[in-house]
C-alpha positions as CSV (number, residue, x, y, z in Angstrom):
1,V,194.6,3.5,129.5
2,Q,197.4,1.5,130.9
3,L,196.9,0.2,134.9
4,Q,199.0,-1.3,137.7
5,A,198.0,-2.0,141.1
6,S,199.8,-2.7,144.2
7,G,199.3,-2.6,148.0
8,G,198.1,-5.9,148.6
9,G,199.4,-8.4,151.4
10,L,198.3,-10.4,154.6
11,V,196.6,-9.0,157.1
12,Q,194.4,-10.0,160.2
13,A,190.9,-9.9,160.3
14,G,189.6,-6.5,161.6
15,G,192.8,-4.5,160.0
16,S,193.2,-2.4,157.0
17,L,195.2,-2.3,153.9
18,R,195.4,0.2,151.2
19,L,195.2,-0.7,147.5
20,S,196.9,1.6,144.7
21,C,196.4,1.6,141.3
22,A,199.1,3.6,138.7
23,A,197.4,4.9,135.6
24,S,199.5,6.0,132.7
25,G,197.3,7.8,129.9
26,R,195.4,11.1,129.3
27,S,192.3,8.8,129.2
28,F,192.3,8.3,132.9
29,Y,191.2,11.9,133.3
30,N,187.6,11.1,131.8
31,A,187.5,7.4,132.6
32,H,185.2,5.4,135.1
33,M,187.5,3.7,137.5
34,G,186.3,0.5,139.2
35,W,187.8,-2.0,141.3
36,F,187.0,-5.9,141.1
37,R,188.1,-9.0,143.3
38,H,188.1,-12.5,141.9
39,T,188.0,-15.8,144.2
40,P,188.0,-19.3,142.8
41,G,184.5,-19.7,144.2
42,E,182.7,-16.9,142.9
43,G,184.4,-15.7,139.9
44,R,185.6,-12.1,139.2
45,E,182.9,-9.5,141.4
46,F,182.1,-5.9,141.7
47,V,184.0,-4.0,144.5
48,A,183.2,-0.3,144.4
49,A,183.7,2.5,141.4
50,I,184.4,6.1,141.0
51,G,182.8,8.3,138.2
52,A,184.4,10.4,135.9
53,P,185.4,13.8,137.6
54,K,183.2,15.7,134.7
55,G,179.7,14.9,133.6
56,W,177.0,13.7,134.8
57,Y,178.7,11.2,137.4
58,E,180.9,14.0,138.7
59,G,183.2,11.6,140.7
60,R,180.4,9.7,142.6
61,T,181.1,6.4,143.9
62,F,179.3,3.5,143.9
63,Y,179.8,0.0,146.5
64,S,178.9,-3.7,146.3
65,E,176.6,-3.7,149.2
66,L,179.4,-6.3,150.7
67,V,181.9,-3.6,151.4
68,K,179.9,-0.4,151.7
69,G,180.9,1.2,154.8
70,R,184.4,-0.7,155.1
71,F,186.0,0.6,151.6
72,T,186.4,4.0,150.2
73,I,187.3,4.2,146.6
74,S,189.2,7.3,145.6
75,R,191.2,8.7,142.4
76,D,194.3,11.6,142.7
77,L,194.3,13.5,139.1
78,T,197.0,15.1,139.9
79,K,199.2,11.7,140.5
80,N,197.0,9.7,137.9
81,M,196.7,7.3,141.2
82,L,193.5,5.1,142.0
83,Y,193.0,4.1,145.5
84,L,191.0,1.4,147.5
85,Q,191.3,2.1,151.8
86,M,189.8,-1.7,152.9
87,N,189.3,-1.1,156.5
88,N,187.7,-3.5,159.2
89,L,188.8,-6.4,156.6
90,K,187.2,-10.3,156.9
91,P,188.5,-13.6,156.2
92,E,185.8,-13.4,152.9
93,D,187.6,-10.2,151.6
94,T,190.6,-12.5,151.0
95,A,190.6,-12.2,146.9
96,V,192.8,-10.7,144.0
97,Y,192.0,-7.6,143.5
98,Y,192.1,-5.5,140.2
99,C,191.7,-2.0,138.7
100,A,190.1,-1.3,135.9
101,A,189.3,1.5,133.4
102,S,185.8,2.1,131.6
103,R,185.3,4.7,128.6
104,Q,181.7,3.9,128.7
105,R,179.1,6.8,128.9
106,Q,177.2,4.9,131.8
107,L,179.0,3.8,134.4
108,G,178.8,-0.3,134.9
109,Y,179.2,-2.8,137.9
110,A,179.9,-5.9,135.5
111,D,183.4,-6.5,134.6
112,S,182.2,-6.5,130.3
113,D,181.8,-2.8,131.0
114,Y,185.4,-2.5,131.4
115,A,187.8,-2.1,128.8
116,S,191.5,-1.8,130.7
117,W,192.7,-3.7,133.6
118,G,195.6,-4.0,135.6
119,Q,197.3,-7.3,136.8
120,G,195.9,-8.0,140.1
121,T,197.1,-7.9,143.7
122,L,196.7,-10.3,146.3
123,V,194.9,-9.4,149.7
124,T,194.8,-12.3,152.2
125,V,192.7,-12.0,155.8
126,S,193.8,-14.2,158.4
127,S,190.9,-15.0,161.1
């Protein structure tokens, strides 16, 4: 799966952004998809994931406790797109955000569980 993330930018605290990730390749349909973010102090951390549409996960979503209730992950299989809607953004959400794809049977929260990565898009939240 080839991935390309976009949609980052500068936003004030309390604002919203929607990140997009364009996927190419048929394996997108069977992959678990995730969003991670990287900050200089924290390294790369899990943000959200959505299970493959078929099988045990059936498109279920999972979130980091840091973003639960504020972020929403979704995918559009007809457009080969993955999204991350981010609401009520906080300065601590400032990071480079990456989309990733996993073909492992079990959905994981570690970056090592994901084999394909987009190039990253910068989100900056001002206070």
